Every structure is written in structure tokens, then in C-alpha cells.
PLY file of the C-alpha trace (Angstrom):
ply
format ascii 1.0
element vertex 587
property float x
property float y
property float z
element edge 586
property int vertex1
property int vertex2
end_header
17.90 -5.37 -54.54
15.96 -8.63 -53.71
15.24 -9.03 -57.29
19.00 -8.45 -59.04
22.13 -9.93 -58.42
24.99 -8.33 -56.63
27.15 -8.12 -59.91
23.96 -6.85 -61.87
23.47 -4.00 -59.37
27.01 -3.54 -59.36
26.82 -3.21 -63.48
23.87 -1.25 -63.83
25.74 1.51 -61.40
28.47 1.04 -64.23
26.58 2.13 -67.07
24.65 4.71 -65.08
28.37 5.82 -64.45
28.67 5.62 -68.09
25.83 7.43 -69.56
26.91 10.10 -67.16
30.55 10.27 -68.53
29.27 10.85 -72.04
26.69 13.76 -71.56
29.85 15.61 -70.43
31.13 14.61 -73.24
29.10 15.73 -75.83
29.16 19.38 -73.38
32.74 19.31 -73.80
33.34 19.11 -70.73
35.00 15.87 -70.57
36.55 12.93 -72.53
34.59 9.44 -73.06
36.25 6.64 -71.66
36.36 3.49 -72.90
34.60 0.50 -71.63
35.10 -2.84 -72.58
31.84 -5.54 -72.49
32.84 -8.55 -72.18
29.92 -11.37 -72.79
29.06 -12.04 -68.99
28.97 -8.17 -68.78
26.25 -8.00 -71.64
24.38 -10.54 -70.68
23.99 -9.48 -67.18
23.05 -5.58 -69.09
20.12 -7.46 -70.43
19.24 -8.95 -67.11
19.51 -4.54 -66.07
17.66 -3.72 -68.98
14.54 -6.74 -68.56
14.56 -5.38 -64.90
10.54 -3.94 -63.70
10.87 0.13 -63.22
11.29 1.09 -60.35
7.78 2.71 -59.80
6.85 -1.20 -59.64
10.07 -2.69 -57.62
8.70 -4.38 -54.40
9.76 -3.02 -51.07
12.97 -3.88 -49.78
13.43 -5.79 -46.46
14.74 -2.87 -44.85
12.40 -0.41 -45.82
8.90 1.34 -43.75
5.78 1.03 -46.50
6.44 5.03 -46.62
9.61 4.09 -48.62
9.72 6.77 -51.64
8.21 5.47 -55.14
11.87 5.57 -57.18
12.89 2.85 -54.38
16.22 4.57 -52.76
16.51 3.81 -49.47
14.91 6.04 -46.83
16.88 9.28 -45.38
17.23 8.95 -42.08
15.23 11.64 -40.72
11.99 9.54 -43.02
12.71 6.08 -40.98
12.69 8.06 -37.64
9.40 10.01 -38.61
8.29 6.40 -39.43
9.23 4.80 -36.04
7.70 7.89 -34.04
4.14 7.31 -35.70
4.57 3.31 -34.87
5.37 4.59 -31.52
2.61 7.24 -31.06
0.45 4.16 -32.36
1.38 1.42 -29.87
1.15 3.99 -27.02
-2.48 5.13 -28.13
-3.22 0.94 -27.93
-1.56 0.59 -24.38
-3.45 3.29 -23.55
-6.57 1.80 -24.42
-5.87 -1.15 -22.35
-8.31 -4.54 -23.85
-9.90 -2.11 -26.04
-12.97 -0.09 -25.57
-15.56 -2.75 -25.67
-13.73 -3.59 -22.23
-13.47 -0.40 -20.50
-17.17 0.44 -21.27
-17.96 -2.86 -19.37
-15.37 -1.82 -16.52
-17.23 1.28 -16.19
-21.19 -0.59 -16.06
-19.60 -2.18 -13.08
-19.20 0.87 -11.43
-15.07 0.41 -11.75
-12.72 2.99 -12.98
-10.38 1.75 -15.30
-5.89 0.92 -14.09
-5.02 4.79 -15.90
-8.40 6.37 -14.58
-7.42 5.88 -10.77
-3.92 6.32 -11.30
-5.05 10.22 -12.14
-7.00 9.87 -8.97
-4.29 8.98 -6.64
-1.53 10.98 -8.23
-1.29 14.84 -8.68
-2.22 16.27 -11.69
0.72 15.55 -14.64
2.55 13.69 -11.98
2.36 10.27 -13.17
5.50 8.80 -14.89
4.70 5.28 -16.38
7.53 2.53 -16.83
7.45 -0.31 -19.60
4.58 0.96 -21.40
5.80 -1.42 -24.21
6.32 -4.43 -22.22
4.61 -7.77 -23.73
4.34 -11.22 -22.11
6.56 -14.37 -24.36
3.79 -16.68 -23.78
2.86 -18.54 -27.43
0.97 -21.77 -25.91
-2.91 -21.81 -26.24
-2.78 -18.87 -28.94
-1.25 -16.37 -26.61
1.22 -15.45 -29.07
-2.22 -13.60 -30.96
-3.29 -11.84 -27.69
-0.43 -9.27 -26.88
-0.99 -5.84 -25.60
1.59 -3.20 -25.13
2.00 -2.97 -21.14
0.42 -6.28 -20.43
-1.97 -6.43 -17.77
-0.52 -3.90 -15.00
0.38 0.15 -15.44
3.25 0.71 -13.26
5.47 4.04 -12.85
6.02 6.39 -10.68
4.27 10.13 -9.48
3.46 12.45 -6.41
0.87 12.45 -3.88
1.21 16.38 -2.27
4.48 16.81 -3.55
5.71 13.74 -2.30
7.17 10.95 -4.84
5.23 7.09 -4.74
5.95 4.49 -6.73
2.88 3.16 -7.86
1.05 -0.03 -9.93
-2.39 -0.61 -11.10
-3.64 -4.05 -12.56
-6.04 -3.82 -15.56
-8.61 -5.79 -15.59
-9.81 -4.92 -19.28
-6.31 -7.06 -20.58
-7.09 -10.56 -19.75
-8.77 -10.18 -16.30
-5.63 -8.24 -15.20
-3.97 -11.69 -14.79
-0.35 -11.94 -13.47
1.89 -12.93 -16.07
5.72 -12.89 -15.92
5.90 -9.97 -17.70
3.10 -8.22 -15.25
5.25 -9.64 -12.09
8.53 -7.77 -14.18
7.08 -4.74 -14.05
5.46 -4.77 -10.42
8.90 -6.05 -9.00
11.26 -3.58 -10.72
9.12 -0.44 -9.31
9.28 -2.52 -5.86
13.50 -2.96 -6.10
13.17 1.18 -7.48
11.17 2.09 -4.05
13.61 -0.09 -1.81
16.39 1.88 -4.07
15.16 5.26 -3.35
13.52 4.84 -0.52
10.23 5.85 -1.69
6.98 4.23 -0.65
4.72 1.71 -2.43
1.12 2.23 -3.63
-0.55 -1.29 -5.23
-3.86 -1.09 -6.66
-5.16 -3.91 -7.35
-8.24 -5.64 -9.71
-6.86 -8.76 -11.11
-8.52 -12.28 -11.62
-5.32 -14.02 -10.18
-2.87 -16.04 -12.09
-2.84 -16.20 -16.06
-2.95 -19.88 -16.20
-1.24 -20.42 -19.59
2.17 -19.60 -18.44
1.93 -22.15 -15.81
4.61 -22.21 -13.54
5.89 -18.73 -14.82
2.90 -17.22 -13.32
3.67 -18.70 -9.72
7.21 -17.78 -9.64
5.87 -14.12 -10.78
4.04 -14.08 -7.44
6.48 -15.61 -5.46
9.20 -13.40 -6.57
6.65 -10.60 -5.29
6.11 -11.62 -2.16
9.79 -11.85 -1.46
10.21 -7.81 -1.86
6.71 -7.13 -0.04
8.51 -8.75 2.98
12.07 -7.61 2.57
10.47 -3.85 2.14
8.19 -4.50 4.87
9.55 -1.83 7.98
11.53 -0.30 5.62
9.18 1.46 3.41
5.13 2.25 3.58
3.37 -0.59 1.10
-0.52 0.50 0.34
-2.79 -1.79 -0.94
-5.92 -0.96 -2.22
-8.62 -3.67 -3.27
-10.43 -2.63 -6.64
-11.88 -5.72 -7.85
-11.02 -9.17 -7.05
-8.37 -10.53 -5.84
-8.19 -14.49 -5.38
-6.13 -17.21 -4.35
-2.06 -16.55 -4.25
-2.61 -13.06 -5.36
-4.37 -12.22 -1.70
-0.91 -13.09 -0.13
1.01 -10.06 -1.39
-1.99 -7.25 0.09
-1.86 -9.24 3.30
1.92 -8.26 3.45
1.69 -4.66 3.04
1.32 -2.62 5.58
-3.07 -1.33 4.93
-5.58 -2.41 3.49
-8.63 -0.35 1.49
-11.00 -2.02 -0.05
-14.49 -0.99 -2.07
-17.63 -2.37 -0.95
-19.66 -4.39 -3.56
-17.21 -4.28 -5.88
-13.92 -5.79 -4.26
-13.19 -8.99 -3.02
-10.53 -10.84 -1.25
-10.39 -14.77 -0.85
-8.04 -17.84 -1.08
-10.91 -20.21 -3.08
-14.00 -18.96 -5.01
-17.05 -19.83 -4.20
-17.93 -22.43 -6.31
-14.64 -24.32 -4.35
-16.06 -24.10 -1.21
-19.18 -25.14 -2.75
-17.82 -28.21 -4.04
-15.59 -28.86 -0.86
-17.67 -28.12 2.03
-21.27 -27.57 0.35
-22.00 -24.22 1.32
-23.80 -21.98 -0.86
-21.88 -18.86 -0.50
-21.67 -15.32 -2.77
-18.29 -13.55 -2.94
-19.36 -10.18 -0.61
-20.46 -12.87 1.59
-16.76 -14.84 1.24
-14.95 -12.04 0.91
-16.19 -8.35 0.78
-14.86 -5.46 2.21
-17.78 -5.63 5.03
-16.43 -9.37 6.28
-12.97 -8.32 6.36
-13.11 -4.84 7.78
-15.36 -6.52 10.45
-15.40 -9.94 11.22
-11.70 -11.39 9.89
-9.80 -8.06 10.00
-7.92 -8.66 6.88
-8.66 -5.50 5.87
-8.06 -1.94 7.35
-10.65 0.41 5.59
-13.34 0.53 3.65
-15.03 2.58 1.31
-18.57 2.81 -0.59
-17.07 3.72 -4.06
-13.61 3.93 -5.75
-13.26 7.79 -5.94
-13.64 7.68 -1.84
-11.10 4.65 -1.64
-8.43 6.89 -4.12
-8.99 9.69 -1.13
-8.23 7.87 1.56
-5.44 6.34 0.41
-3.84 9.85 -0.31
-5.01 10.87 3.58
-3.30 8.00 5.14
-0.31 8.68 2.92
0.21 11.82 4.33
0.04 11.15 8.07
3.11 8.65 6.84
6.84 9.10 6.29
8.92 7.74 3.06
10.72 5.12 4.76
12.13 4.20 8.52
15.01 6.82 8.12
12.95 9.77 6.98
10.72 11.62 9.04
6.70 12.41 8.91
5.94 15.39 7.29
4.58 18.15 9.39
1.87 19.60 8.63
0.92 23.74 9.22
-1.52 24.09 11.95
-3.19 26.93 13.56
-3.86 25.26 16.48
-2.32 26.39 19.43
-0.05 23.79 22.24
-1.38 25.82 25.12
-5.05 25.40 24.29
-7.11 23.97 26.86
-10.32 22.68 26.20
-12.82 22.21 29.89
-15.01 20.12 28.89
-12.42 17.06 28.75
-13.16 16.85 32.34
-16.49 16.17 32.47
-16.39 13.60 29.62
-15.23 10.45 31.99
-18.37 10.04 34.39
-17.50 10.43 38.07
-19.15 6.64 37.87
-16.78 3.91 37.22
-19.01 1.87 35.55
-20.57 4.12 33.18
-19.09 3.83 29.46
-18.30 6.92 27.61
-16.61 7.64 23.84
-12.90 7.92 24.07
-12.95 9.22 20.53
-14.43 12.55 22.66
-11.43 12.93 24.29
-8.80 11.97 21.32
-10.28 14.75 19.22
-10.07 17.44 21.71
-6.89 16.35 22.27
-5.11 16.39 18.90
-4.50 19.11 15.77
-8.25 20.77 14.80
-9.77 17.56 16.44
-8.23 15.51 12.82
-8.21 12.33 13.88
-7.60 9.11 10.75
-8.77 5.98 12.38
-7.69 2.51 11.13
-9.73 -0.77 11.59
-12.64 1.73 13.11
-15.30 -1.36 12.70
-12.75 -4.18 13.69
-12.32 -5.20 17.34
-13.88 -1.36 18.51
-12.82 -2.22 22.26
-9.54 -0.62 20.86
-9.21 2.36 19.09
-6.11 2.94 17.13
-5.25 5.76 14.03
-3.15 8.71 13.28
-3.27 12.11 14.40
-0.94 15.16 14.48
0.37 17.34 17.68
1.69 20.77 16.56
1.49 19.06 12.65
3.72 15.78 13.72
2.26 12.93 13.16
1.83 10.58 16.35
0.04 6.88 16.51
-2.90 6.90 18.88
-4.49 3.81 20.93
-6.68 3.73 23.40
-9.24 1.44 25.34
-12.85 2.30 23.72
-15.30 1.89 27.27
-18.47 1.73 25.12
-17.46 -1.63 23.87
-16.77 -4.38 26.08
-15.88 -2.04 29.09
-13.32 -1.07 26.97
-11.28 -4.64 27.76
-8.50 -6.04 25.75
-9.30 -9.36 24.04
-8.24 -11.46 21.23
-8.85 -9.26 18.39
-7.94 -6.01 20.00
-4.47 -7.22 21.05
-3.70 -8.52 17.27
-5.31 -4.95 15.99
-3.14 -3.43 18.53
-0.20 -4.68 18.48
0.40 -4.45 14.42
-0.53 -0.82 14.84
2.19 -0.48 17.27
4.67 -2.27 15.33
4.30 -0.35 11.98
4.47 2.76 14.40
7.88 1.72 15.51
8.96 0.47 12.44
8.60 4.23 10.45
9.34 6.05 14.08
6.37 7.33 14.91
5.59 8.21 18.32
2.89 6.69 20.57
0.23 8.10 22.46
-1.92 5.66 24.43
-4.90 6.79 26.22
-5.82 4.30 29.12
-8.92 2.78 30.49
-8.95 -0.82 30.26
-10.64 -2.74 33.58
-8.51 -5.89 32.29
-8.57 -8.80 29.34
-11.94 -10.33 28.65
-12.43 -13.24 30.72
-14.81 -16.46 29.48
-13.86 -19.80 27.62
-14.14 -18.34 24.20
-11.22 -16.11 24.41
-9.31 -18.60 26.78
-9.43 -21.44 24.11
-8.88 -18.72 21.57
-5.41 -17.69 22.64
-6.13 -14.84 24.60
-2.90 -15.47 26.65
-0.77 -16.15 23.27
-2.59 -13.27 21.47
-2.66 -10.87 24.32
1.44 -11.71 24.67
1.44 -10.10 21.05
0.22 -6.68 22.24
2.65 -6.70 25.89
5.60 -7.65 23.03
4.75 -4.99 20.42
4.76 -2.03 23.62
8.10 -3.31 25.02
10.17 -3.36 21.67
8.64 -0.06 20.54
11.76 2.28 21.12
9.94 5.75 19.71
8.62 8.09 21.94
5.92 6.52 24.18
3.41 9.17 25.91
0.74 7.00 27.99
-2.71 8.96 29.87
-4.43 6.92 32.19
-8.01 8.70 31.59
-10.03 6.36 34.45
-9.41 2.68 34.81
-5.87 0.27 34.59
-6.36 -2.64 35.76
-4.58 -6.06 36.58
-2.20 -7.46 33.44
-3.66 -4.85 31.14
-2.09 -1.90 32.98
0.99 -3.48 32.32
0.51 -4.13 28.68
-0.61 -0.79 27.99
2.76 0.69 27.27
3.26 0.75 30.90
6.33 2.97 32.63
7.69 -0.76 33.27
7.82 -1.23 29.48
10.13 2.03 29.09
7.30 4.00 28.59
8.99 7.76 28.70
5.69 10.13 30.06
3.03 8.41 32.22
0.51 10.56 33.16
-2.74 9.82 34.78
-5.59 11.97 35.38
-7.02 12.73 39.08
-9.90 10.50 38.92
-7.90 7.37 37.31
-7.33 4.24 39.33
-4.72 2.06 39.50
-5.01 -1.09 40.90
-4.87 -5.10 40.88
-8.59 -5.32 40.01
-11.85 -2.88 40.95
-12.28 -2.48 44.72
-15.33 -5.01 44.84
-13.39 -7.74 43.52
-10.63 -6.96 45.44
-12.58 -7.39 48.87
-13.91 -9.64 47.67
-10.55 -12.02 47.41
-9.34 -10.80 50.52
-11.55 -10.58 52.77
-14.32 -14.04 52.48
-17.06 -14.29 54.55
-17.84 -10.30 55.72
-21.42 -9.37 56.27
-22.21 -6.70 53.67
-21.64 -3.77 55.90
-18.27 -4.61 56.57
-17.73 -5.64 53.00
-18.99 -1.75 51.94
-16.80 -0.31 54.61
-13.95 -2.36 53.41
-14.46 -1.39 49.71
-14.49 2.38 50.44
-10.66 1.90 52.11
-10.01 0.07 49.41
-11.27 2.11 47.18
-9.24 5.09 49.49
-5.93 3.62 48.89
-6.25 2.46 45.20
-8.85 4.12 43.70
-6.17 7.20 42.79
-3.04 7.53 40.86
-1.15 8.67 44.10
-0.27 5.20 45.18
1.86 4.98 41.41
2.61 8.60 41.75
4.17 7.57 44.81
6.71 4.96 43.54
7.51 6.67 40.36
5.25 4.83 37.68
3.22 7.86 36.97
5.32 11.01 36.26
2.42 13.57 36.80
-1.30 13.71 37.96
-2.62 16.67 35.50
-5.69 18.21 35.18
-7.64 16.84 31.75
-7.41 19.88 30.18
-3.93 20.51 30.12
-3.21 17.18 28.18
-2.79 18.41 24.47
-0.20 21.44 26.05
1.98 18.80 28.09
2.13 15.89 25.05
3.52 18.79 23.18
6.32 19.59 25.38
7.01 16.48 25.79
7.39 15.82 22.25
9.43 18.34 21.81
11.62 16.88 24.51
11.79 13.19 22.89
11.25 14.35 19.56
15.38 13.05 18.98
15.26 10.32 21.35
17.86 7.48 20.59
17.39 4.18 22.07
18.22 0.54 20.75
17.36 -3.21 21.63
20.34 -5.58 22.20
21.78 -7.04 18.80
19.64 -10.11 17.54
18.81 -11.55 14.49
14.92 -10.94 14.91
12.67 -11.81 18.26
10.25 -14.68 17.95
6.76 -12.76 19.08
4.69 -15.05 19.88
2.56 -15.36 16.09
0 1
1 2
2 3
3 4
4 5
5 6
6 7
7 8
8 9
9 10
10 11
11 12
12 13
13 14
14 15
15 16
16 17
17 18
18 19
19 20
20 21
21 22
22 23
23 24
24 25
25 26
26 27
27 28
28 29
29 30
30 31
31 32
32 33
33 34
34 35
35 36
36 37
37 38
38 39
39 40
40 41
41 42
42 43
43 44
44 45
45 46
46 47
47 48
48 49
49 50
50 51
51 52
52 53
53 54
54 55
55 56
56 57
57 58
58 59
59 60
60 61
61 62
62 63
63 64
64 65
65 66
66 67
67 68
68 69
69 70
70 71
71 72
72 73
73 74
74 75
75 76
76 77
77 78
78 79
79 80
80 81
81 82
82 83
83 84
84 85
85 86
86 87
87 88
88 89
89 90
90 91
91 92
92 93
93 94
94 95
95 96
96 97
97 98
98 99
99 100
100 101
101 102
102 103
103 104
104 105
105 106
106 107
107 108
108 109
109 110
110 111
111 112
112 113
113 114
114 115
115 116
116 117
117 118
118 119
119 120
120 121
121 122
122 123
123 124
124 125
125 126
126 127
127 128
128 129
129 130
130 131
131 132
132 133
133 134
134 135
135 136
136 137
137 138
138 139
139 140
140 141
141 142
142 143
143 144
144 145
145 146
146 147
147 148
148 149
149 150
150 151
151 152
152 153
153 154
154 155
155 156
156 157
157 158
158 159
159 160
160 161
161 162
162 163
163 164
164 165
165 166
166 167
167 168
168 169
169 170
170 171
171 172
172 173
173 174
174 175
175 176
176 177
177 178
178 179
179 180
180 181
181 182
182 183
183 184
184 185
185 186
186 187
187 188
188 189
189 190
190 191
191 192
192 193
193 194
194 195
195 196
196 197
197 198
198 199
199 200
200 201
201 202
202 203
203 204
204 205
205 206
206 207
207 208
208 209
209 210
210 211
211 212
212 213
213 214
214 215
215 216
216 217
217 218
218 219
219 220
220 221
221 222
222 223
223 224
224 225
225 226
226 227
227 228
228 229
229 230
230 231
231 232
232 233
233 234
234 235
235 236
236 237
237 238
238 239
239 240
240 241
241 242
242 243
243 244
244 245
245 246
246 247
247 248
248 249
249 250
250 251
251 252
252 253
253 254
254 255
255 256
256 257
257 258
258 259
259 260
260 261
261 262
262 263
263 264
264 265
265 266
266 267
267 268
268 269
269 270
270 271
271 272
272 273
273 274
274 275
275 276
276 277
277 278
278 279
279 280
280 281
281 282
282 283
283 284
284 285
285 286
286 287
287 288
288 289
289 290
290 291
291 292
292 293
293 294
294 295
295 296
296 297
297 298
298 299
299 300
300 301
301 302
302 303
303 304
304 305
305 306
306 307
307 308
308 309
309 310
310 311
311 312
312 313
313 314
314 315
315 316
316 317
317 318
318 319
319 320
320 321
321 322
322 323
323 324
324 325
325 326
326 327
327 328
328 329
329 330
330 331
331 332
332 333
333 334
334 335
335 336
336 337
337 338
338 339
339 340
340 341
341 342
342 343
343 344
344 345
345 346
346 347
347 348
348 349
349 350
350 351
351 352
352 353
353 354
354 355
355 356
356 357
357 358
358 359
359 360
360 361
361 362
362 363
363 364
364 365
365 366
366 367
367 368
368 369
369 370
370 371
371 372
372 373
373 374
374 375
375 376
376 377
377 378
378 379
379 380
380 381
381 382
382 383
383 384
384 385
385 386
386 387
387 388
388 389
389 390
390 391
391 392
392 393
393 394
394 395
395 396
396 397
397 398
398 399
399 400
400 401
401 402
402 403
403 404
404 405
405 406
406 407
407 408
408 409
409 410
410 411
411 412
412 413
413 414
414 415
415 416
416 417
417 418
418 419
419 420
420 421
421 422
422 423
423 424
424 425
425 426
426 427
427 428
428 429
429 430
430 431
431 432
432 433
433 434
434 435
435 436
436 437
437 438
438 439
439 440
440 441
441 442
442 443
443 444
444 445
445 446
446 447
447 448
448 449
449 450
450 451
451 452
452 453
453 454
454 455
455 456
456 457
457 458
458 459
459 460
460 461
461 462
462 463
463 464
464 465
465 466
466 467
467 468
468 469
469 470
470 471
471 472
472 473
473 474
474 475
475 476
476 477
477 478
478 479
479 480
480 481
481 482
482 483
483 484
484 485
485 486
486 487
487 488
488 489
489 490
490 491
491 492
492 493
493 494
494 495
495 496
496 497
497 498
498 499
499 500
500 501
501 502
502 503
503 504
504 505
505 506
506 507
507 508
508 509
509 510
510 511
511 512
512 513
513 514
514 515
515 516
516 517
517 518
518 519
519 520
520 521
521 522
522 523
523 524
524 525
525 526
526 527
527 528
528 529
529 530
530 531
531 532
532 533
533 534
534 535
535 536
536 537
537 538
538 539
539 540
540 541
541 542
542 543
543 544
544 545
545 546
546 547
547 548
548 549
549 550
550 551
551 552
552 553
553 554
554 555
555 556
556 557
557 558
558 559
559 560
560 561
561 562
562 563
563 564
564 565
565 566
566 567
567 568
568 569
569 570
570 571
571 572
572 573
573 574
574 575
575 576
576 577
577 578
578 579
579 580
580 581
581 582
582 583
583 584
584 585
585 586
């Protein structure tokens, strides 16, 4: 014991044994042993006798505060019980994050806490947390006095409709959700597990950025996450939900993932904040104008979806997740449906106007050929001249790409090409068949498009379709003009099934434009006759069908049935590209 030397402790033990033997002798059950006591032993005995009573002894170094009053060591079960109590307190502290006051502040902003978000995102009682007790190791700037169990992120795994997913949710109540070395390590661990096991990753972002007190450790933590984002790309789906600020280097992790969902008014993405912008460029902007949800879903194209509140954003994430396979070797989940493949909707005949210059809504066609009129559109507010999204045919997930005549007459421009290329490549990564609905008069002309790089950006969509090895189905609903005909999953780009409706037109350009180039200087009457002749020859799919560029001309109402039949035949399609390290897409 701390207050007694080893020799004194041994002497006390010897005296206790002697007293016990004496009592046994008095009782007639033993003999009294002879004890020789030296002068030193007498001194030690006096030291023992002068020692304070056990009830007032200080606690031993290895004893907890609840050790027995007699000073004897705790039983093992008592020590375990005390440890469990201490552990329970730590877990309770971890669940509170930065404390009740900061939780109330978070709620006051209309935002949920990190754990509340996970409860909504995941199936009930399915969340298994990892590294709940991990703390940062920084000691500079008094950070050793600001430690929270779990640090500023909650990580683990759970299920969405019974399918496993790895998740992390940044906790803004703990040091503003800033990224420390420990924070980064927790995220990296679940990303490594996801890659090892083949399950998707969903990140809920709400962070003030790097933890300045940790300096380069924080920056290195970001880079470690970026590296894993890149390695996981095309292997497992990665989804990011922005539920608060995401600034500086932190924005690049979501940018590297497959889909970004934002919340209006409360989430923001930007490299530099309004104060830095004002200092450098003297522009006065708000956080919403600089990096709000509407900016990134309508103007920049950084984000794919925007929701009015956090609950809607999390529900949209669950819906999107249901369309996706778990990894690049897995099949997308097949959903039960009572929607028969033989269903034929006669109204499809009336959607496309007879006048080739009259617009219509491609959404009407999509909803009538997919299961249960259920179409989940991606980037609905950006580059609206091209529609992309997920649907199902007989319960199987398919990717839908379609020109939208209501916007820019369905022309392909820079933004539409980039939007379409990224979606096509995602579907190809994860073995999702592609259905392309074509009504395209060509690429959008103009100085702004040429100077903005329409050649390079248009080539991205061409590259994506040409590289894709998944089943590709193409339906020409009306126009397929010029180079845009080639780009939109034509037979020449290894299209598997290319169909056309009877009113479709496949040509280099429209009849009037072609006649003006071929026949110059004709009077109006002659021009009209040549236009009629050109239309007779090319304003129908017959020529393309004769050359095998179109597999069949079908009635609009049979489109669903034909797609389901062809999907059955191509479900096990195997096609590989020549070996290469990677292609050099015109980025």
C-alpha cells in the first residue's frame, strides 16, 4: 500500500497469522508457534500499529472510488460493474454530442442532429455504430480540454429496406462538425469496410470544414477520404446528402461521389465563403446566392436533387438507393409489380404532334411505358432539354435518357451533354440497362456554345454511349437529325435494339434546310415541291430500316411490351471493351 513499506506490510501479515494461531491454541486446536522478533521487526511493528485505521486509508491507485471501506481490493465482478457504469456515462455523453444547448441551437435552425438524421435514413433499429468512443488527440490551443466521445462524426452501418449500407453523419454540435484526424479516420474505416464487403456508402455532410487547430493532420485527413472516393468510384455507389455548410476542401468529397442531394435554405456548398469573395472580388453575395441548393441544382449542375427540408431529402435518398445495385458485380433489386408487360396505352399515339415543330412533354411518354408510372428523375432543374433518371420495367431498374422538346426543342447543348454523359457512365458502371428516347433536331448552334466548348463537351456524351457495354435500347419518337442522331445511342454506337415510331424522321437535317442547301436559287413553288420530295424520302424511318440502322418500326402503344421482351433477351449480355488502363475521355 502507498502509506506502508513492503516490509511493514509483510510484518503486519505475519502478526495477523500469529494472532490467528494463538486463538486456535486457546481453543485447544493448535499449538502456539514461537516468533522471534528482532529489533528491526519491533520498529516495523510500531510502524504498523501507528498506521491509520483501514476506514480512513486513501484509495489505492488501482481502486475505483467505490472500493470497499475496509481498503481491500475490489472483486473482479465489482470492477467490471464499475467499468460498465463509466462506459454507460461515456455512451450517454456521445449521444448528446456537443451538449443539449447546442442541440437546441441546431433544432432552432430547422436542422436535425446527426443521430436523428440516421434514424430517418435507416430502417428502424438497424444502425450499428462504430468508434463511438474515439476522441481526437490534439493538445494544442487547449484542445485537450475539448474532447467528446466519438468526436464530430457518427459512423456505422445499417439497412435501407433490408439492404446493408455504410453511413457517416457529421455532427455540427461538436466543434462545428470540423474534420479532425480522428474524424477522418472514422470515415475512412467505414469506406474501407464498404469496399471490402461491396456495400454502398452514404454521407450526411454538415461541417464547418477543416479543424484549424490540427493543421496539416486535418488536410491530410481530407486527402485520405478523397483517395477512397476515387478508388470506390464505379465499384460501389456513393451518395452525399448536404445538410448544412460544406466549404473549402470539404466540397471535393461530395463532388467525387455519384449523387448529391441538398436541402434548400440550410445547406451550402462553396470553395470560398462570402467574406473571402468580398475581399478578393469586392462582390457582395449571400451564402444562398453563392452555394445554395437552387444555385447548384439549376445553374452550376453540381448537385442532382434539392429538397425543401431534411426529412424530404432523406426520404429521397432512400428512394434513390432502392433503384441501385449494391456494387458493380451485383444486380439492382427487382421490385414486385402488377403492371403487366402487355399493357398498351393507346394515348401514346396522340402525344407526339403531327407538326414536327410543335413541342410536347417527353415525361408523358416515359410515364406511360415504365412500371406504375414511376419515374425518379435526376437533375430535373438543370439542362432541362435532356431528361435522365431511373425507372423500372417488370420490376427491373433501367436508366432513362430522353430529349425534351419543351426546352430548346430538345437540342443538345453543353450542359445537356455533360449531364447525359455522367448519367450514362454511372449506369454502365453498375450494369443498369439504358433506354434512350430520341427526339433531337441536332446540337444547339450559337457563338456561346462554340466558345464554351460544345465540341469537347458534346464528345463526352458520344464517348459515354460508345463505351457503354450494358444493354442499350433506343426509341426514336420523332426527329433524329445530324450528328445528334449518332450520339443518342444509335446502332452505330453498338446499340442493341433500335426502334422507331412511324412518324419518326432520320436525316442529316430537316427538309427545308436540306433543300435550301441542295437546291439554291429555286423559286418558292419549286422549293415547296423539293421539300415535299425530300420529306417523302427522309421524313420517315424506312430508309434507315432498309439499311439495318433501325431494327423495327413499331406502334407507340407496343413500346412497353417490346422493351420488356428485349430486356429479357439481353439481361445476360456480355460485352467487353479492349484492355486498357483507362480511356482518355475529353474532359
